[in-house]
C-alpha positions in Angstrom: 6.3 -10.9 -16.3 6.2 -7.3 -15.1 4.1 -4.8 -17.1 6.7 -2.1 -17.2 7.6 0.3 -20.0 10.2 -1.3 -22.3 13.7 0.0 -22.0 14.3 0.3 -25.7 13.4 3.6 -27.4 9.6 3.4 -27.9 8.0 4.7 -31.0 5.6 7.5 -29.8 2.4 7.8 -31.7 1.2 11.3 -32.5 -1.7 12.6 -30.4 -4.6 14.4 -31.9 -3.6 17.9 -32.6 0.2 17.2 -32.3 2.6 18.2 -35.0 5.5 16.4 -36.7 8.2 18.7 -35.3 9.4 17.4 -32.0 10.4 20.9 -30.8 7.0 22.4 -31.6 5.2 19.4 -30.1 7.1 19.9 -26.8 6.2 23.5 -26.6 2.5 22.9 -27.3 2.2 19.8 -25.0 0.6 20.1 -21.6 2.0 16.8 -20.3 5.6 15.8 -20.5 6.7 13.8 -23.6 8.2 11.1 -21.3 4.8 10.5 -19.9 3.4 9.7 -23.4 6.4 7.5 -24.2 5.9 5.6 -21.0 2.1 5.2 -21.6 2.4 4.0 -25.2 5.2 1.5 -24.2 3.0 0.2 -21.3 0.0 -0.1 -23.7 2.1 -2.1 -26.2 3.5 -4.4 -23.5 0.0 -5.1 -22.2 -1.2 -6.7 -25.5 -1.3 -10.1 -24.0 -3.5 -8.9 -21.1 -6.6 -7.1 -22.4 -7.9 -5.9 -19.0 -4.7 -4.0 -18.3 -4.6 -2.6 -21.9 -8.2 -1.3 -21.5 -7.3 0.5 -18.3 -4.2 2.0 -20.0 -6.4 3.2 -22.9 -8.6 4.9 -20.4 -5.6 6.8 -19.0 -4.5 7.7 -22.5 -8.0 9.2 -23.1 -7.8 11.3 -20.0 -4.3 12.5 -20.9 -5.6 13.5 -24.4 -8.4 15.5 -22.7 -5.8 17.3 -20.6 -3.9 18.2 -23.8 -7.0 19.6 -25.5 -8.7 21.2 -22.5 -10.2 24.7 -23.1 -11.3 25.0 -19.5 -10.1 23.8 -16.1 -6.8 22.9 -17.8 -4.8 22.6 -14.6 -7.4 20.3 -13.0 -7.6 18.2 -16.2 -3.8 17.8 -16.0 -3.9 16.9 -12.3 -6.5 14.2 -13.1 -4.5 12.8 -16.0 -1.3 12.6 -13.9 -3.0 10.9 -11.1 -4.4 8.2 -13.3 -0.9 7.7 -14.7 0.4 7.2 -11.2 -2.4 4.6 -10.5 -1.8 2.7 -13.7 1.9 2.5 -12.9 1.1 0.9 -9.5 -1.4 -1.4 -11.2 1.3 -2.6 -13.6 3.7 -3.3 -10.7 0.9 -5.2 -8.9 0.3 -7.5 -11.9 3.6 -9.4 -12.6 1.9 -11.7 -15.0 -1.5 -11.6 -16.6 -1.9 -15.4 -16.3 -1.3 -15.2 -12.5 -3.6 -12.3 -11.5 -5.9 -13.0 -8.6 -9.7 -12.7 -9.0 -9.9 -9.8 -6.5 -7.2 -7.9 -8.4 -8.9 -8.6 -11.8 -12.2 -7.3 -10.4 -10.5 -4.2 -9.1 -8.9 -3.6 -12.5 -12.2 -4.0 -14.3 -13.8 -1.6 -11.8 -11.1 0.9 -12.3 -11.6 0.8 -16.1 -15.3 1.6 -15.6 -14.3 4.5 -13.3 -11.9 5.9 -15.9 -14.7 5.8 -18.5 -17.0 7.7 -16.2 -14.3 10.3 -15.4 -13.6 10.7 -19.1 -17.2 11.6 -19.7 -17.2 14.1 -16.9 -14.0 15.7 -17.8 -15.0 16.0 -21.5 -18.1 17.9 -20.4 -16.1 20.2 -18.2 -12.8 20.7 -20.0 -13.9 20.6 -23.7 -17.2 22.4 -23.4 -17.9 25.4 -25.7 -19.6 28.7 -25.1 -20.6 29.9 -21.6 -21.5 26.5 -20.2 -18.4 26.0 -18.0 -18.9 29.5 -16.4 -22.6 28.9 -15.9 -21.9 25.7 -14.0 -18.7 26.7 -12.3 -19.6 25.6 -8.8 -21.0 22.3 -10.0 -17.9 21.6 -12.1 -15.6 22.3 -9.2 -17.6 19.9 -7.0 -17.3 17.2 -9.8 -13.6 17.7 -10.1 -13.0 17.5 -6.4 -15.1 14.3 -6.3 -13.1 12.8 -9.1 -9.8 13.6 -7.4 -11.0 12.1 -4.1 -12.1 9.0 -6.0 -8.7 8.6 -7.7 -6.9 9.0 -4.4 -8.9 6.1 -3.0 -8.1 4.0 -6.0 -4.4 4.8 -5.7 -4.2 3.8 -2.1 -6.2 0.6 -2.8 -3.9 -0.5 -5.6 -0.8 0.5 -3.6 -1.9 -1.6 -0.7 -2.5 -4.6 -3.1 1.0 -4.1 -4.5 2.6 -4.1 -1.1 0.6 -7.1 0.0 1.8 -9.0 -3.1 5.5 -8.3 -2.3 5.0 -9.4 1.3 3.4 -12.6 0.2 6.2 -13.3 -2.2 8.8 -12.7 0.6 6.9 -15.0 3.0 6.7 -17.8 0.4 10.5 -17.5 -0.3 11.3 -17.6 3.4 9.1 -20.7 3.9 10.9 -22.4 1.0 14.3 -21.6 2.5 13.2 -23.0 5.9 11.8 -26.2 4.3 15.0 -26.7 2.3 17.1 -26.3 5.4 15.0 -28.8 7.4 15.4 -31.3 4.6 19.1 -30.9 4.5 19.3 -31.1 8.3 17.4 -34.4 8.3 19.6 -35.7 5.5 22.9 -35.1 7.3 21.4 -36.3 10.6 20.7 -39.7 8.8 24.3 -39.7 7.5 25.6 -39.2 11.0 23.7 -42.2 12.3 25.1 -44.3 9.5 28.6 -43.2 10.3 28.1 -43.9 14.0 27.4 -47.6 13.4 29.9 -48.1 10.6 33.4 -46.7 10.9 34.6 -48.4 7.7 32.6 -46.2 5.3 34.6 -44.5 2.6 36.0 -41.0 3.0 33.6 -39.8 0.3 30.7 -40.2 2.8 32.4 -37.9 5.2 32.9 -35.4 2.5 29.2 -35.7 1.6 28.3 -34.9 5.2 30.5 -31.8 5.1 28.9 -30.6 1.8 25.4 -31.3 3.3 26.2 -29.1 6.3 27.7 -26.4 4.1 24.5 -26.4 2.0 22.4 -25.9 5.1 24.6 -23.0 6.1 24.2 -21.3 2.7 20.4 -21.9 2.7 19.8 -20.1 5.9 19.1 -16.4 5.6 
């Protein structure tokens, strides 16, 4: 099972501060509507796997901060979009919640904790009132750069895990094909031996040998 957004039209929930009019909502929205549709569809599809759903909820929280940001709005949007990219890679790396490896599960749980820490930091920076953001401008810039660097590391880690999973699947399939071909080769070799000592076997056996060879041919990549 692949945790991907469903292809049917998803029902998008209204975000805090959004309005009922689709046209007005699009004008007021910082992030594209398609991102929200994809996020909510992914969140719904992850119901059977709570660790992934928790991570998606963390991404949703950061996207909502980007929408409501009073300060550093561009940076808040960059952070939100990056976390969306990461959660998409994570979803691709987890084909089935029942088959997730222990290292991947630990990485996902760690990422959820990181998202919560980033949410706290971005709330303090982007949603602060008064002169606080201007008084701590340099410190806020350092915090944002640190967050972006951390998210870049997470992205590359999960991307590497996803690529490794695909390579392992391909290796497993190739090994199965080779094993099947060897079994078929052994089977038709045994038939040849039988035919060599008994020329009176029915024609059906010769046909079986032909089909066996043909199966080996189809099984080879």
